[in-house]
C-alpha positions in Angstrom: 5.9 -28.4 -1.7 2.1 -27.9 -0.9 0.3 -25.2 -2.8 -2.3 -23.2 -0.8 -4.6 -20.5 -2.0 -6.0 -17.9 0.3 -7.0 -14.1 0.9 -9.6 -13.7 -2.2 -10.8 -10.3 -3.1 -13.9 -10.2 -5.6 -14.8 -7.3 -8.0 -17.8 -7.5 -10.1 -17.1 -6.2 -13.7 -19.5 -4.1 -16.0 -20.0 -7.2 -18.3 -21.4 -9.2 -15.4 -18.3 -11.3 -14.9 -16.3 -11.4 -11.8 -12.4 -10.7 -11.2 -10.9 -12.7 -8.5 -7.7 -11.7 -6.9 -6.0 -14.3 -4.3 -2.6 -15.3 -3.1 -1.0 -18.4 -4.0 1.8 -20.0 -1.9 4.2 -22.5 -3.0 7.1 -23.6 -0.7 6.7 -20.3 1.2 6.8 -18.3 -1.8 3.7 -15.9 -2.1 2.4 -14.6 -5.4 -0.8 -12.5 -6.2 -2.8 -14.4 -9.0 -6.0 -13.5 -10.6 -8.7 -15.2 -12.7 -12.1 -13.9 -14.2 -15.3 -16.2 -13.7 -17.8 -15.5 -16.5 -20.9 -13.9 -16.1 -23.0 -17.2 -16.3 -20.3 -18.7 -14.1 -19.7 -21.5 -16.4 -16.0 -20.7 -17.0 -12.9 -19.3 -15.5 -10.0 -17.7 -17.5 -6.4 -19.0 -17.4 -4.7 -17.8 -14.1 -2.6 -14.6 -14.3 0.2 -13.9 -12.4 0.4 -10.5 -11.0 3.6 -10.1 -8.9 4.9 -11.0 -5.5 2.2 -11.0 -2.7 2.9 -8.9 0.7 2.5 -12.0 2.8 0.1 -14.9 2.7 -2.1 -13.4 5.6 -2.6 -9.8 4.1 -6.0 -9.6 2.4 -6.0 -7.3 -1.0 -8.4 -4.8 -2.0 -9.9 -3.9 -5.6 -11.3 -0.9 -6.7 -12.6 0.3 -10.0 -12.4 4.0 -11.1 -15.1 5.5 -13.1 -12.5 5.3 -16.1 -12.7 1.4 -15.9 -9.1 1.0 -14.5 -8.9 -1.5 -11.7 -6.5 -0.8 -8.6 -5.2 -3.6 -6.6 -3.7 -2.6 -3.2 -1.8 -5.1 -0.9 0.5 -4.6 1.8 -0.3 -0.6 2.0 0.4 -0.1 -1.7 -1.7 0.5 -4.7 0.8 -1.9 -6.1 -0.8 -2.9 -9.5 -3.4 -1.7 -12.0 -5.4 -2.9 -15.1 -7.2 -1.2 -17.7 -8.3 -4.3 -19.5 -10.7 -5.9 -16.9 -7.9 -7.9 -14.8 -6.5 -9.7 -18.0 -3.2 -7.9 -17.7 -1.5 -5.8 -14.7 1.2 -3.2 -14.6 3.2 -2.6 -11.3 2.6 1.0 -10.3 4.8 3.1 -8.2 2.6 4.1 -5.5 3.7 5.4 -2.3 2.7 3.4 0.9 -1.0 3.8 2.2 -1.6 2.7 5.6 0.1 -0.5 7.0 -1.9 -3.3 8.1 -3.2 -6.9 7.0 -6.7 -6.7 5.6 -7.2 -3.9 3.3 -10.5 -2.0 2.0 -10.3 0.5 -0.9 -12.8 2.9 -2.0 -13.1 5.6 -4.8 -15.2 8.7 -3.8 -15.7 11.9 -5.2 -12.2 12.2 -6.9 -10.5 10.3 -4.1 -9.3 6.8 -2.8 -9.7 5.8 0.7 -7.7 2.9 2.0 -8.7 1.5 5.2 -6.3 -1.4 6.9 -6.9 -3.7 9.6 -3.7 -4.4 11.8 -3.8 -6.8 14.8 -1.5 -4.6 16.8 -3.1 -1.2 16.2 -6.7 -1.7 15.0 -7.4 -0.1 11.9 -5.7 2.8 9.9 -6.9 4.9 7.1 -5.2 7.2 4.6 -6.4 9.2 1.5 -5.1 9.6 -2.0 -6.2 12.5 -4.3 -4.0 11.0 -7.5 -5.4 7.6 -7.8 -3.0 6.1 -5.2 0.3 7.8 -6.5 0.6 9.6 -3.1 -1.2 9.2 0.2 -1.8 11.3 3.4 0.0 10.1 6.6 -2.2 7.2 7.9 -4.4 7.9 11.0 -5.1 5.2 13.5 -8.6 4.0 14.5 -10.0 6.2 17.1 -11.2 9.8 17.4 -15.0 10.1 17.8 -15.6 6.6 16.9 -13.6 5.1 19.4 -11.2 2.1 18.7 -12.4 -0.1 16.0 -11.7 -3.5 13.9 -12.9 -5.1 10.9 -13.3 -1.9 9.1 -14.4 -1.8 5.3 -15.1 1.4 3.3 -17.4 2.1 0.4 -17.6 5.1 -2.1 -21.1 6.6 -1.8 -23.1 8.2 -4.6 -22.9 11.8 -3.1 -18.8 11.5 -3.3 -18.5 10.9 0.4 -17.2 7.8 1.9 -19.0 5.2 4.4 -17.3 2.8 6.9 -18.6 -0.1 8.4 -16.7 -1.4 11.5 -16.9 -3.1 14.9 -16.5 -0.7 17.9 -14.3 -2.7 20.3 -15.5 -0.9 23.4 -18.9 -2.2 23.2 -18.5 -5.2 20.1 -21.2 -3.4 18.1 -21.2 -3.2 14.4 -21.4 0.6 13.4 -21.5 2.8 10.3 -19.8 6.2 9.8 -19.6 8.6 7.0 
């Protein structure tokens, strides 16, 4: 059958190289794969199979902890980690974070925040204090910011977390802490 590649996630590494995680689908079987692009962009490492993908349309998220560990979230789980810049991956037994299809993951002040976008419910978020082992119950988009889509989160230098999103009430791009 035909092979397709989709849903790439990128992470810049300390040595200047770039970790790329993506979905590879062959005859309806989806797997998560990774490669490392060298700092000068001249070479690509051999493809590494990480594990089963959560679905061809979900977009994974990457986050690097201060220890250097890289976390990979897909389908609501921090499901894998790498301690060697993405050359090898270990499946983790993390509990589920928010459900959705497109993920954003940020480390901030000792916490992880995961935001997931779901076509049916907008965005949902959840927080972990143990590097993705356990997650707070997910919270649907809304509250003081209204309903939103397209959310991405970012760990801030002061230990907080910021979120960029589209407010569905007015179609405006907004930033919240």
